[in-house]
C-alpha positions as CSV (number, residue, x, y, z in Angstrom):
1,M,0.3,0.2,0.3
2,Q,1.0,3.6,-0.7
3,L,-0.3,6.0,0.8
4,I,-0.6,10.0,-0.3
5,V,-1.6,12.6,1.6
6,L,-3.3,15.1,-0.2
7,G,-4.9,17.9,2.5
8,S,-2.9,18.1,5.8
9,G,-4.6,21.5,7.2
10,T,-8.1,22.3,8.3
11,S,-11.3,24.4,7.9
12,I,-8.3,27.7,8.2
13,P,-7.3,28.1,4.7
14,I,-2.9,27.7,4.4
15,G,-1.4,27.6,1.5
16,D,0.5,24.9,1.5
17,R,-2.5,22.8,3.4
18,S,-5.6,21.9,2.0
19,S,-8.5,20.5,3.7
20,P,-8.3,17.2,4.8
21,S,-8.3,14.2,2.2
22,L,-6.1,11.2,2.2
23,A,-5.5,8.5,-0.9
24,L,-4.4,5.1,-0.4
25,I,-3.1,2.3,-3.6
26,V,-3.6,-0.7,-2.3
27,E,-3.0,-3.1,-5.1
28,G,-3.3,-0.8,-7.5
29,S,-6.8,-0.2,-6.9
30,T,-7.3,4.2,-5.7
31,I,-9.6,4.4,-2.6
32,V,-9.9,8.1,-0.9
33,F,-10.7,9.4,3.0
34,D,-12.5,12.4,3.1
35,L,-12.3,15.3,0.1
36,G,-12.1,18.6,1.9
37,P,-12.1,21.4,-0.9
38,G,-9.7,21.1,-2.9
39,A,-8.8,17.5,-3.3
40,L,-9.4,16.6,-6.5
41,C,-7.1,19.2,-8.0
42,Q,-5.1,17.4,-5.2
43,L,-5.9,14.3,-6.4
44,A,-4.3,16.0,-10.0
45,R,-1.4,17.5,-8.5
46,A,-0.9,13.5,-7.3
47,G,-1.0,11.9,-11.0
48,L,-4.0,10.4,-9.9
49,D,-6.9,10.8,-11.6
50,Y,-10.5,11.0,-10.6
51,E,-12.6,8.8,-13.2
52,K,-10.4,5.9,-11.5
53,V,-11.5,6.3,-7.6
54,E,-13.6,3.0,-6.9
55,R,-14.3,4.2,-3.3
56,I,-14.8,7.7,-1.1
57,F,-15.0,6.6,2.2
58,I,-16.0,10.0,4.5
59,T,-15.3,9.3,8.2
60,H,-17.9,12.9,9.0
61,F,-20.3,15.5,7.6
62,H,-18.0,18.7,8.3
63,P,-17.5,20.6,5.4
64,D,-13.6,20.6,5.7
65,H,-14.0,17.0,5.1
66,T,-16.8,16.6,2.2
67,A,-17.6,20.2,0.6
68,D,-15.3,18.2,-2.6
69,I,-17.9,16.2,-3.0
70,I,-19.8,18.1,-4.8
71,H,-16.8,18.7,-7.3
72,F,-15.9,15.5,-7.6
73,L,-20.2,14.3,-8.2
74,F,-20.1,17.1,-10.7
75,A,-16.7,16.1,-12.9
76,S,-18.4,12.6,-12.5
77,R,-21.8,13.5,-14.1
78,N,-19.7,15.8,-16.7
79,P,-20.8,13.2,-20.5
80,T,-16.8,12.6,-21.5
81,V,-16.9,10.9,-18.3
82,L,-19.6,9.5,-16.9
83,G,-19.5,7.5,-19.5
84,R,-16.2,6.0,-19.8
85,R,-15.8,6.1,-15.8
86,L,-16.3,2.5,-13.9
87,P,-19.1,2.8,-10.7
88,F,-17.7,3.8,-7.2
89,V,-19.0,3.4,-4.1
90,I,-19.5,6.6,-1.7
91,T,-19.0,4.7,2.0
92,G,-19.9,7.1,5.2
93,P,-22.0,6.9,8.5
94,N,-25.3,7.3,8.7
95,G,-26.8,10.6,7.3
96,L,-24.8,10.3,4.5
97,K,-27.5,8.9,1.6
98,G,-29.9,12.4,3.0
99,L,-26.3,14.4,2.6
100,L,-25.6,13.8,-0.7
101,T,-29.7,13.9,-1.9
102,D,-29.7,17.6,0.2
103,I,-26.4,18.4,-2.7
104,Q,-28.1,17.1,-5.4
105,N,-31.2,18.8,-4.8
106,A,-29.1,22.4,-4.1
107,F,-27.9,22.5,-7.1
108,Q,-31.0,21.2,-9.6
109,N,-29.3,17.5,-9.6
110,W,-26.8,18.5,-11.5
111,L,-25.2,16.7,-9.6
112,T,-27.1,13.9,-9.6
113,L,-25.6,9.9,-11.2
114,T,-28.1,6.9,-11.7
115,P,-27.5,4.4,-9.7
116,D,-25.5,2.4,-12.0
117,A,-22.5,4.6,-11.7
118,M,-23.1,5.3,-8.5
119,K,-23.7,3.5,-5.1
120,I,-23.6,4.5,-1.3
121,D,-23.7,2.9,1.5
122,E,-24.2,3.7,4.7
123,L,-22.1,2.6,8.1
124,E,-24.1,1.7,11.4
125,T,-22.9,4.6,14.0
126,G,-22.4,3.6,17.2
127,I,-21.3,0.5,16.4
128,T,-18.0,-0.8,15.0
129,S,-19.1,-2.5,11.5
130,K,-16.8,-4.5,9.0
131,R,-16.5,-5.2,5.3
132,E,-14.5,-7.9,2.7
133,Y,-13.4,-6.0,-0.8
134,E,-11.3,-7.7,-3.5
135,C,-8.1,-6.6,-1.8
136,F,-8.4,-5.6,1.4
137,S,-11.1,-6.0,4.2
138,L,-12.9,-2.7,6.1
139,I,-13.1,-2.1,9.7
140,A,-15.1,1.1,11.1
141,C,-15.4,2.2,14.7
142,P,-16.7,5.5,16.2
143,V,-14.6,8.5,17.8
144,D,-14.9,11.3,20.3
145,H,-15.5,13.9,17.4
146,T,-19.3,14.3,16.3
147,P,-22.0,11.5,16.9
148,H,-21.5,9.8,13.3
149,S,-17.5,10.6,13.7
150,L,-16.1,6.7,11.9
151,A,-12.0,5.8,11.7
152,Y,-11.1,3.5,9.3
153,R,-8.3,0.8,8.8
154,V,-7.7,-1.3,6.3
155,D,-6.4,-4.5,5.9
156,A,-4.3,-5.0,2.7
157,R,-4.3,-8.9,1.7
158,S,-0.2,-8.1,1.7
159,G,-0.7,-7.9,5.3
160,K,0.3,-4.6,5.6
161,S,-2.5,-2.3,7.6
162,L,-3.1,1.7,7.7
163,V,-5.4,3.3,9.9
164,Y,-7.0,6.6,9.4
165,S,-9.1,8.5,12.9
166,G,-10.4,11.3,10.9
167,D,-11.4,14.0,13.7
168,T,-11.2,12.5,17.1
169,G,-10.3,13.4,20.8
170,Y,-8.3,11.1,23.2
171,C,-10.4,7.8,23.3
172,D,-10.4,3.5,24.0
173,D,-11.8,3.0,20.1
174,I,-9.2,4.6,18.1
175,I,-6.3,2.6,20.9
176,E,-8.4,-0.5,19.9
177,I,-8.8,-0.1,16.7
178,A,-5.5,0.7,15.8
179,S,-3.6,-2.2,18.0
180,G,-0.6,-3.6,16.1
181,T,-1.1,-1.3,12.7
182,D,2.3,-0.7,10.4
183,L,1.0,2.6,10.1
184,L,-1.1,4.5,12.2
185,V,-3.0,8.3,10.8
186,L,-4.0,10.5,13.6
187,E,-4.9,13.6,13.8
188,C,-3.1,16.3,15.8
189,S,-4.7,20.1,15.5
190,F,-4.3,21.7,18.4
191,P,-0.7,22.1,20.7
192,D,0.0,20.8,24.0
193,G,-1.7,22.9,26.6
194,K,-4.5,24.4,24.2
195,E,-6.0,20.8,24.1
196,M,-10.0,21.5,21.9
197,P,-12.5,18.5,22.9
198,G,-13.1,16.4,19.7
199,H,-9.7,16.7,18.9
200,L,-6.1,15.6,19.4
201,T,-3.0,17.8,21.2
202,P,1.0,16.1,19.9
203,S,1.3,13.9,23.4
204,Q,-2.5,13.2,23.0
205,A,-2.0,11.4,19.5
206,G,1.3,9.6,20.8
207,K,-0.6,7.8,24.1
208,I,-2.2,6.4,21.3
209,A,0.2,5.0,19.6
210,S,2.1,3.7,22.5
211,M,-0.8,2.4,23.7
212,A,-1.7,0.7,20.7
213,K,1.7,-0.6,20.0
214,V,1.8,1.1,16.2
215,R,5.1,0.3,13.9
216,R,4.8,4.2,12.6
217,L,2.4,7.1,13.4
218,L,1.8,9.8,10.8
219,L,0.4,13.2,12.4
220,T,-2.1,15.9,10.2
221,H,-4.8,17.6,10.3
222,F,-3.3,20.9,11.8
223,Y,-4.6,23.9,12.7
224,P,-1.9,26.6,13.1
225,E,-2.0,27.4,16.6
226,C,0.0,24.0,16.2
227,L,2.1,24.2,13.7
228,E,3.9,27.0,15.9
229,T,4.9,25.4,17.7
230,D,7.3,21.5,17.7
231,I,4.8,19.3,17.1
232,E,7.1,16.0,16.8
233,A,9.0,17.0,20.5
234,Q,5.3,16.8,22.2
235,C,5.3,14.0,20.3
236,R,7.9,12.2,22.0
237,K,7.1,13.1,25.8
238,T,4.5,9.8,24.8
239,Y,5.3,7.9,20.9
240,Q,9.0,6.9,20.8
241,G,8.8,5.4,17.2
242,E,8.7,7.1,14.4
243,I,6.7,10.1,13.7
244,I,5.4,11.2,10.6
245,L,4.8,15.4,9.8
246,A,2.6,15.3,7.1
247,S,3.0,17.6,4.3
248,D,0.5,18.2,0.7
249,L,1.2,15.3,-1.7
250,L,3.8,13.8,0.8
251,R,4.0,9.7,0.0
252,V,4.3,6.7,2.5
253,S,5.3,3.4,1.9
254,V,3.1,1.2,4.4
């Protein structure tokens, strides 16, 4: 597996950090986690074709994680694209169907695709869900951010594993789903001493990584306040493994 960080920022505009989005290449298949504003342009900059995205996994419905769904659907609906691209699936928490319906209605059906072009897979919130796909298995579990927030674990047939937290505060669920994973991707919104509910600081992220005994930790989703501090030094208080600080278009082999 190879991970490409499409957006390492937040809702706050920063010139070199787009809003949250990750691309994961699994045995040649492209899947995407979250579609924050600008994600499609970031896919192009990374040399990835949005027409070949097979699956999109949404962690929660905040605009900085979902706004480019509008762009994705509109671009996919283009007649020259729709006639040749393979069907794709958008997976996310309960409420995903309603969100997509509201978006499509707001744009007077300019974003509407036929069921054979786009499928929607809603996951129950508040419980752990599992899915099996051709080249990987997926586990989704609730995390501490919004009532519908999910974290995802991908286990490839090769034996490699990755966990993406989405937005979360410190909670037992993210430790459990991340147990023993090769690469844990955690949000790291605010610096130590400026904790905010539903988000992590570097030392909290490090504690999760240590408790879960992960091989490597990648921190992302940095607010400006966090970027003004020594993120790695704060994380080192609680985690002694390999730490990677995300930047846009960073590539990491899992």
